C-alpha angles and dihedrals in degrees: 000000000000133000090254089061090053095046090051093045092052093050092053092041093053096042096037085205123091096207092052092044091050090051090050093052092042094236134113120270094240097061090043090056091049091051093052091048091049090051092050089048092051093048094041092227138100110245101181136036105216127192130163087262108043148356123223138171123259118222089261087051093053091051092048091049092060093044091046093052089050094049094049090046090057092045090051091049091050090054091048090049093054092047090050090051090050090051091056102262117144099197144013133214117191111211121190117203126198137166092030118289115218107259094227092057093046093046092050091051094048092047089053091049090049090049098049103032110016089163091066116084118219112208116195126201127186109214142148117272091249090052089046094054093045092048093050091051091048091048093244089124131033100202134017130198114199143139096246129080094187096113128157132238114310096028132093128201121206123187111236112155132040127195132174117252111230137182117245107221129189113246111263092022119149091240091066087083085078118076085197116028118224107230093227088058095048093052091055087076128065113275132217104211137185120262104257091214092056102035097034098158096042092050091052092056094042090051090058089055096044089046090071091073129071097206116113108245122238106211113200094184143338113228134191098219139038090234092063094044088054091050091052092045092050089051090054100250091132147296126301139203128221142129118291091237096057096044091048090052092059092048095197105184090210094058127069123198117221127182120232118257120246122025108007111253112225130203113217125209116205131208108221127198143147119279119263138054109316121228116265095259093048092045089056089051090052091049090058095055097069097052088067086066087089085074095059118120107240125220093256091053111130111250104185093080098048102081125003 
């Protein structure tokens, strides 16, 4: 079995359509079909169930898809490590990001790393929380930053950053009469919420807040990114929720951030790593994460000047 077999298999498995997979790989459909048949022959299993109307993975195919992705990720990382060494780097830290990390925090962390250890390359990957946890367990990543601490065996999650949860309100909305918005008032309006499959950790924390009200939620839309949420809020589709830091970064003039009334709700970002004592280089990176805490927006931060 060769790497080209795996790349072709992944394309077909993701597209579930031979013509689209062939176009994606920039080859003809006939040689692609031959490669898949050859792979099935070498493994002695059927990977796809094919009819005139559809193509779908068998259970063996689903197992191979996960393994093939892992193998190619390892190969790609090996290539990147060699290129980094050739470029003069003397180390590499693979950081997985999920749930959307505020750019100011990330920039401050990377600047500190560059200042103190410029010979160490920091490689960033944006993935879902599930992919992050799996990648950490499989040694595809060294460190993760996410908004969930629901990690499996062999991983530890440590809280490192805290940011106020705020309501994103369209300009000229009735709720702007409140300096701090009561949660039971906010949920009376349609909501633009994050997609739980994309923003798993953020959704887990937001659910705990929304669970405090008995009102049935009206969900106008579920979106994969904060940018799209802000666009829909600005257009008046509904209200949104995010951290003050992230909403401030986008600086949309048609959206106003308001804190929640009562006890301030805080979003926690966790540093996730494998159990055990980290190597010296990784330990130094971990030690740099906490100093950026001085940039956190505290609960008594004044909100009225953030977005207007």
